[in-house]
Each structure stands twice: as C-alpha cells, then as structure tokens.
Wavefront OBJ file of the C-alpha trace (Angstrom):
o trace
v 25.874 -54.327 -27.108
v 22.627 -53.359 -28.804
v 19.306 -54.096 -27.085
v 17.402 -57.029 -28.582
v 14.268 -56.236 -30.496
v 10.882 -57.807 -29.995
v 11.513 -60.088 -32.968
v 14.594 -61.751 -31.372
v 14.122 -64.977 -29.433
v 14.079 -64.915 -25.608
v 17.220 -66.268 -23.898
v 16.873 -68.558 -20.855
v 18.610 -67.078 -17.822
v 18.661 -67.391 -13.993
v 17.758 -64.878 -11.251
v 20.610 -62.719 -10.051
v 19.570 -63.013 -6.380
v 18.035 -66.444 -5.719
v 19.404 -68.352 -8.758
v 16.041 -69.668 -9.967
v 15.350 -69.963 -13.677
v 13.582 -66.914 -15.050
v 10.196 -67.626 -16.659
v 8.773 -65.285 -19.276
v 5.443 -63.810 -18.101
v 2.285 -63.758 -20.195
v 2.291 -60.773 -22.528
v 5.929 -59.879 -21.703
v 7.989 -58.988 -24.737
v 11.244 -60.713 -25.518
v 13.426 -57.614 -25.129
v 11.837 -56.885 -21.701
v 12.456 -60.472 -20.586
v 16.064 -60.380 -21.811
v 16.589 -57.135 -19.902
v 15.126 -58.446 -16.578
v 17.687 -59.930 -14.126
v 15.449 -60.935 -11.162
v 12.494 -63.295 -10.817
v 10.106 -61.157 -8.773
v 9.488 -58.013 -6.687
v 11.229 -59.333 -3.563
v 14.436 -60.159 -5.396
v 14.236 -56.838 -7.257
v 14.096 -54.964 -3.931
v 17.090 -56.919 -2.678
v 19.039 -56.249 -5.879
v 18.312 -52.505 -5.847
v 18.677 -52.090 -2.064
v 15.050 -51.093 -1.477
v 13.097 -52.220 1.584
v 16.200 -53.158 3.580
v 16.712 -49.842 5.348
v 16.575 -49.777 9.137
v 14.122 -47.610 11.104
v 15.012 -43.961 11.087
v 14.390 -43.771 14.862
v 16.196 -46.194 17.138
v 13.177 -47.737 18.830
v 11.988 -51.151 20.007
v 8.486 -52.556 19.872
v 7.181 -55.513 21.849
v 4.407 -58.008 21.285
v 1.240 -57.145 23.180
v 0.530 -60.819 23.990
v 3.824 -62.489 24.894
v 5.992 -59.400 25.422
v 8.796 -60.489 23.067
v 10.373 -57.846 20.792
v 8.883 -57.457 17.317
v 11.744 -57.876 14.810
v 12.206 -55.475 11.933
v 12.562 -57.533 8.748
v 13.091 -54.875 6.076
v 9.443 -54.027 5.377
v 8.125 -50.472 5.210
v 8.562 -48.561 8.441
v 4.888 -47.671 8.797
v 3.916 -51.343 8.435
v 6.356 -52.352 11.174
v 4.949 -49.683 13.498
v 1.394 -50.933 12.930
v 2.224 -54.496 14.001
v 0.965 -55.558 17.426
v 2.272 -59.115 17.687
v 5.353 -61.115 16.810
v 5.526 -63.960 14.272
v 4.628 -66.719 16.703
v 1.555 -68.734 15.770
v -0.034 -68.380 19.202
v 0.354 -64.597 19.084
v -0.617 -64.216 15.426
v -3.887 -66.131 15.916
v -4.867 -63.819 18.834
v -4.542 -60.535 16.964
v -7.921 -59.247 18.183
v -6.572 -57.772 21.415
v -9.311 -56.418 23.690
v -8.773 -52.755 24.573
v -10.809 -50.704 27.074
v -12.830 -47.855 25.488
v -11.667 -44.429 26.704
v -14.690 -42.784 28.333
v -13.099 -40.140 30.583
v -9.755 -38.491 31.225
v -8.475 -35.527 33.291
v -7.881 -31.988 31.976
v -4.204 -31.246 31.462
v -4.444 -27.896 33.293
v -7.062 -28.048 36.064
v -7.356 -31.845 36.465
v -11.160 -31.952 36.121
v -12.416 -35.226 34.619
v -13.711 -34.819 31.050
v -16.404 -37.281 29.890
v -16.626 -38.450 26.328
v -20.427 -38.546 25.948
v -21.515 -38.544 22.282
v -18.130 -37.288 21.071
v -16.175 -39.279 18.500
v -13.468 -41.431 20.114
v -10.613 -40.070 17.951
v -11.614 -36.487 18.735
v -11.903 -37.266 22.448
v -8.415 -38.831 22.456
v -6.927 -35.656 20.928
v -8.703 -33.421 23.447
v -6.409 -32.133 26.249
v -8.283 -29.309 27.973
v -11.816 -28.952 29.281
v -12.277 -25.364 27.993
v -10.618 -22.587 26.037
v -9.768 -20.791 29.287
v -7.752 -23.768 30.532
v -5.979 -24.025 27.169
v -5.049 -20.331 27.248
v -3.952 -20.444 30.903
v -1.818 -23.541 30.305
v -0.006 -21.929 27.384
v 0.304 -18.614 29.188
v 1.760 -20.229 32.289
v 4.781 -21.439 30.374
v 5.585 -17.955 28.999
v 7.663 -15.335 30.813
v 5.881 -12.121 31.728
v 8.948 -9.963 31.029
v 11.917 -10.158 28.699
v 15.032 -8.096 28.060
v 15.674 -6.446 24.714
v 18.795 -7.867 23.071
v 19.770 -4.472 21.599
v 19.138 -1.727 24.167
v 18.752 -3.895 27.285
v 15.396 -2.425 28.329
v 12.740 -4.611 29.939
v 9.811 -5.295 27.613
v 6.422 -6.765 28.445
v 3.976 -8.715 26.375
v 1.451 -6.602 24.465
v -2.274 -6.950 25.062
v -3.209 -8.670 21.764
v 0.142 -10.344 21.079
v 0.010 -14.082 20.378
v 2.117 -16.578 22.308
v 4.172 -17.601 19.258
v 4.967 -13.975 18.422
v 5.917 -13.245 22.051
v 8.270 -16.242 22.139
v 10.008 -15.166 18.927
v 10.257 -11.444 19.782
v 13.718 -10.325 20.912
v 13.551 -6.525 20.578
v 11.370 -3.902 22.249
v 10.663 -1.670 19.228
v 11.016 -1.439 15.476
v 14.166 0.699 15.805
v 15.897 -1.993 17.861
v 14.760 -4.665 15.425
v 16.167 -2.734 12.472
v 19.394 -2.100 14.378
v 19.796 -5.808 15.106
v 19.071 -6.788 11.506
v 21.427 -4.143 10.168
v 24.200 -5.163 12.557
v 23.889 -8.806 11.504
v 23.930 -7.797 7.828
v 26.979 -5.611 8.434
v 28.768 -8.615 9.954
v 27.720 -11.158 7.334
v 27.834 -8.817 4.307
v 30.109 -5.864 5.084
v 30.519 -4.915 1.404
v 26.761 -4.585 0.915
v 25.839 -2.904 4.205
v 26.688 0.837 4.421
v 28.066 2.265 7.700
v 25.613 3.765 10.217
v 24.579 7.426 10.144
v 23.886 9.926 12.922
v 20.459 11.512 13.320
v 20.521 15.301 12.946
v 17.839 15.769 15.623
v 18.551 13.366 18.496
v 22.132 12.341 17.624
v 21.314 8.612 17.667
v 23.057 6.219 15.271
v 20.809 4.289 12.884
v 21.487 1.593 10.284
v 20.014 0.974 6.865
v 16.739 -0.931 6.973
v 16.245 -4.140 5.050
v 13.523 -2.716 2.792
v 15.377 0.564 2.078
v 17.445 1.160 -1.019
v 20.939 2.619 -0.842
v 19.761 5.840 -2.514
v 17.024 6.344 0.101
v 19.405 5.660 2.972
v 22.003 8.058 1.540
v 19.432 10.899 1.533
v 18.048 10.031 4.961
v 18.820 12.481 7.795
v 16.570 11.304 10.663
v 16.322 7.999 12.506
v 12.506 7.834 12.723
v 9.207 9.527 11.938
v 9.318 11.824 14.990
v 12.744 13.222 14.133
v 11.751 13.546 10.454
v 8.723 15.642 11.474
v 10.998 17.937 13.487
v 13.294 18.424 10.477
v 10.346 19.216 8.204
v 8.957 21.774 10.671
v 12.374 23.443 10.892
v 12.558 23.733 7.115
v 9.111 25.304 6.939
v 9.831 28.078 9.441
v 10.818 30.882 7.018
v 11.168 34.528 8.050
v 8.916 36.396 5.652
v 10.094 39.909 4.845
v 7.524 42.725 4.361
v 6.847 43.805 0.778
v 5.280 46.962 -0.753
v 1.674 47.151 -1.860
v 1.348 47.446 -5.642
v -1.618 49.829 -5.301
v -0.576 52.326 -2.571
v 3.121 51.442 -2.026
v 2.795 50.846 1.753
v 4.824 47.935 3.231
v 2.672 45.103 4.578
v 3.666 41.981 6.570
v 2.434 38.395 6.659
v -0.600 37.797 8.869
v -0.256 35.175 11.666
v -3.058 32.986 10.313
v -2.016 33.407 6.680
v -0.209 30.624 4.870
v 3.164 31.364 3.325
v 1.985 30.418 -0.158
v -0.902 32.904 0.002
v 1.381 35.662 1.312
v 3.814 35.128 -1.563
v 0.936 35.572 -4.034
v -0.679 38.560 -2.296
v 0.076 41.927 -3.945
v -1.974 44.408 -1.908
v -2.177 45.362 1.746
v -5.993 45.450 1.962
v -9.163 44.600 0.075
v -9.639 48.231 -0.997
v -6.187 48.370 -2.585
v -6.800 45.041 -4.253
v -10.048 46.303 -5.787
v -8.338 49.528 -6.917
v -5.532 47.527 -8.517
v -8.048 45.251 -10.258
v -9.768 48.291 -11.812
v -6.478 49.801 -12.928
v -5.127 46.636 -14.523
v -6.290 44.245 -17.172
v -6.967 40.514 -16.790
v -3.360 39.573 -17.602
v -1.908 41.804 -14.860
v -0.518 44.543 -17.122
v -1.428 48.264 -16.579
v -4.384 49.422 -18.664
v -3.556 51.867 -21.478
v -6.907 53.727 -21.326
v -8.506 53.632 -17.913
v -11.560 55.704 -17.021
v -10.839 59.237 -15.727
v -12.279 60.698 -12.545
v -14.998 62.599 -14.443
v -16.535 59.319 -15.644
v -19.295 59.185 -13.037
v -22.905 58.165 -12.814
v -24.063 61.802 -13.076
v -22.488 62.140 -16.538
v -24.151 58.900 -17.654
v -27.559 60.112 -16.430
v -27.107 63.357 -18.397
v -26.433 61.445 -21.624
v -29.451 59.140 -21.011
v -31.720 62.159 -20.414
v -30.396 63.807 -23.573
v -31.295 60.718 -25.628
v -34.762 60.451 -24.039
v -34.001 57.224 -22.149
v -34.167 55.378 -25.475
v -31.651 53.191 -27.331
v -30.289 55.113 -30.324
v -29.876 51.883 -32.320
v -33.116 49.922 -31.886
v -35.294 52.556 -30.151
v -36.057 50.434 -27.044
v -37.181 52.362 -23.975
v -35.316 52.001 -20.695
v -36.851 49.339 -18.408
v -35.888 48.007 -14.981
v -32.169 48.396 -15.743
v -30.531 51.527 -17.098
v -29.160 51.636 -20.629
v -25.420 51.679 -21.278
v -23.408 54.747 -22.359
v -21.070 53.900 -25.245
v -17.853 55.669 -26.359
v -18.089 56.122 -30.096
v -14.307 56.275 -30.734
v -13.582 53.589 -28.069
v -11.329 56.013 -26.129
v -12.274 56.011 -22.455
v -10.692 59.373 -21.707
v -12.774 61.198 -24.370
v -15.862 62.301 -22.389
v -17.191 64.783 -24.965
v -21.028 64.662 -25.263
v -20.673 64.169 -29.013
v -18.580 61.017 -28.320
v -21.159 59.466 -25.998
v -24.358 57.726 -27.050
v -27.055 55.682 -25.246
v -27.431 52.014 -26.227
v -29.293 49.067 -24.734
v -27.379 46.051 -23.461
v -28.030 44.018 -26.633
v -26.884 46.737 -29.049
v -23.919 47.631 -26.840
v -22.813 43.998 -26.932
v -22.688 44.076 -30.726
v -20.261 47.032 -30.656
v -17.823 45.114 -28.421
v -16.606 43.113 -31.403
v -13.367 44.924 -32.215
v -13.123 43.394 -35.654
v -15.963 45.755 -36.767
v -14.589 48.659 -34.771
v -14.092 51.006 -37.777
v -17.595 50.225 -39.035
v -19.260 51.261 -35.763
v -17.115 54.366 -35.400
v -18.153 55.586 -38.868
v -21.783 54.635 -38.326
v -22.275 56.445 -34.996
v -20.142 59.456 -36.042
v -22.427 60.063 -39.050
v -25.484 59.589 -36.791
v -24.294 62.242 -34.311
v -23.359 64.647 -37.168
v -26.851 64.303 -38.667
v -28.441 65.009 -35.260
v -26.324 68.139 -34.825
v -27.205 69.355 -38.366
v -30.903 68.845 -37.713
v -30.688 70.729 -34.374
v -28.965 73.702 -36.020
l 1 2 3 4 5 6 7 8 9 10 11 12 13 14 15 16 17 18 19 20 21 22 23 24 25 26 27 28 29 30 31 32 33 34 35 36 37 38 39 40 41 42 43 44 45 46 47 48 49 50 51 52 53 54 55 56 57 58 59 60 61 62 63 64 65 66 67 68 69 70 71 72 73 74 75 76 77 78 79 80 81 82 83 84 85 86 87 88 89 90 91 92 93 94 95 96 97 98 99 100 101 102 103 104 105 106 107 108 109 110 111 112 113 114 115 116 117 118 119 120 121 122 123 124 125 126 127 128 129 130 131 132 133 134 135 136 137 138 139 140 141 142 143 144 145 146 147 148 149 150 151 152 153 154 155 156 157 158 159 160 161 162 163 164 165 166 167 168 169 170 171 172 173 174 175 176 177 178 179 180 181 182 183 184 185 186 187 188 189 190 191 192 193 194 195 196 197 198 199 200 201 202 203 204 205 206 207 208 209 210 211 212 213 214 215 216 217 218 219 220 221 222 223 224 225 226 227 228 229 230 231 232 233 234 235 236 237 238 239 240 241 242 243 244 245 246 247 248 249 250 251 252 253 254 255 256 257 258 259 260 261 262 263 264 265 266 267 268 269 270 271 272 273 274 275 276 277 278 279 280 281 282 283 284 285 286 287 288 289 290 291 292 293 294 295 296 297 298 299 300 301 302 303 304 305 306 307 308 309 310 311 312 313 314 315 316 317 318 319 320 321 322 323 324 325 326 327 328 329 330 331 332 333 334 335 336 337 338 339 340 341 342 343 344 345 346 347 348 349 350 351 352 353 354 355 356 357 358 359 360 361 362 363 364 365 366 367 368 369 370 371 372 373 374 375 376 377 378
C-alpha cells in the first residue's frame, strides 16, 4: 500500500497500546499522523520495548526514610539509582534528608586521621591515603617480591624502576624467554605460519622466530641473540693474512699487528723508502714510466747548465732569485742528458712548455736557439 501524501485527508484511528483516539498535533502533516500508531511517548516506548528493561545488576535499593524497597518501574537505570525514597507521600515530601558532612576519615594504609580543611568535599571523599609514601607502600605490599619465569623456571625479581602494573603482567625473566613463549604459542595456534625452531651455532640453544621478524630474516639467522651474533662476526673477521712481495724491492712483508686488514690488502711496499721509490718510478695511474730519469740526472748537472746560461732564463731573460731556475729537456726525452739538449728556464716559461699540444713548436724553437748559440761561439 502506498504511503499517503500530505494532500490526503487524515484518518481517525485509535492508539495501539491504550486504545485512546489519536488526535492530530498542531503542525503535524497528514501522512505523519496516518503513519503514527501510538498516542504519546510512553505508549511508544511500550510498543517498541524501550524503557522496560530490568537493571543490568541484580541489586535492591531501600528507602532512606521508611526502609521499604524502592521498586523499579521501567525508567532509566541511572534515574532509579538516584532515587532515595519510595513512592509514599510521607517519604516523598521528606526528600531533603539530612546527611552529616564528612570532615575527617582514616588513611587506608597507616590509619592516621585525615582532616578535610579547605579541600573540596568531592575530592576529600575520593582521597584514600594521607601521602604518596602510604599510597606506594599500600600498592607495594600487595605485590610479590619474587616470581618464577614461566619458560625457564628461574626466579626473577622486580626491577628498580619497574611499575606495579608492569610487574603484575610480567611472566618471563628476559626478552629471550618472552620471545620463546610468544613463538611457542604461535606455533600451537598457527602451525602453518610459524617455522620450526633453529639451533644457535655458538651456544647450541634453540630459538624461535620473533613476532617482528620476517621469514626471510629468520631463515638467514644463525645466532640466538646479540652476544652470539658478535661472536660469529668476530670469527668471520679473523683471517690469516699471507705475506706478499714488495713491488719495489721484491722482499716478502707481513701484516703488522696494529694494521687493519683493509690497509694491508692495499699496501704494495714493505717500507716508506720502497714506497717513495715506487712512486718515483711509476706514473699517477700505477703503470711503469716509459722515460724515467737516469742516475746521472743530479743536482750537480743542473747547476752546471745554470752556470753555463749565466743564471738567466733563456726565454724571458729573468735573473735567478730566491729559487733556482728549472732545467728543461728540449726534446722531452728524460734520458737525453746532452748539454745541447738542456736549457735554463724560469718557472713561468717552463710551465708554458708543459703543454704537449705545442710540443713540436717548442722543440723546433729551442733547437734553432741552441744551434744559433753554437754558430756564434764557433
């Protein structure tokens, strides 16, 4: 049947609960009135089953004047618990029951009388102890001083800064026992998810998978704890280093006691002298030099060339100052120590000749200069 619209006329009906004739309220639409089946809120609660539930706790309350029980008549539970008298007229008219004001009460732990003073009455009623020390002693007195671990059976004691709630809930003596208990319960409740235990390679103790560990991490795990893992890592790091030959002199040298293994693997020489000799004989990329200086290339030969050129740069004519001028190889061959192949240059002019892109230019230029000097001397 379709719902009536607001334009349809209201139909006179009676209440479903009490049988009274329903009266349309002011401002109530016709379709709302035709839909309503009860006359008021009380009948609506009876029809829907609201407000007729019994107290959740089986309890009895008595009138504070006559002592008769206070009946529960289907009202809200909190309203029934707030009532102090029954429905008698003599009791209802005397609802202002005189009550003594609580001014003092004993401490729950030591029994010392606590006085209210200027404290609020509600706060004083909730107060149970005279001080924080009594509160702590009262709660500590009900706790055991020792407990037995449910996994290994060892006796455990309460830690110094452990709270009472944490001490009551604690059942294991250490994190290993806690993980073992959790893993065992998971293995019982979820055997398909929990992998079997493994044996530690250091101490031989069985350990389960932890709750926060993944299966991949547990599969690669070999130790039960941090101490055993440190032992495994130290065993892996103890490598017997074999002696190796020096790349400068060929003598075998061994790893020093204070030297790290990474530094020994990179070291190529037995001493600092051999390392310096190898650095001179090799280039920056580690390959042997194709034209290294011969033994005759000494400071005495350089001084002879500087004296021959009058201690003056043959390019710009600058006299030698605080630092000696450089001796340059004209053909860029280090093994050619002929006096006609050597010329004195200052640091600035020698730096210009280091550009190998103009190598042929400088060779031709200084070769012609030396040939002209020889022709003029002859």
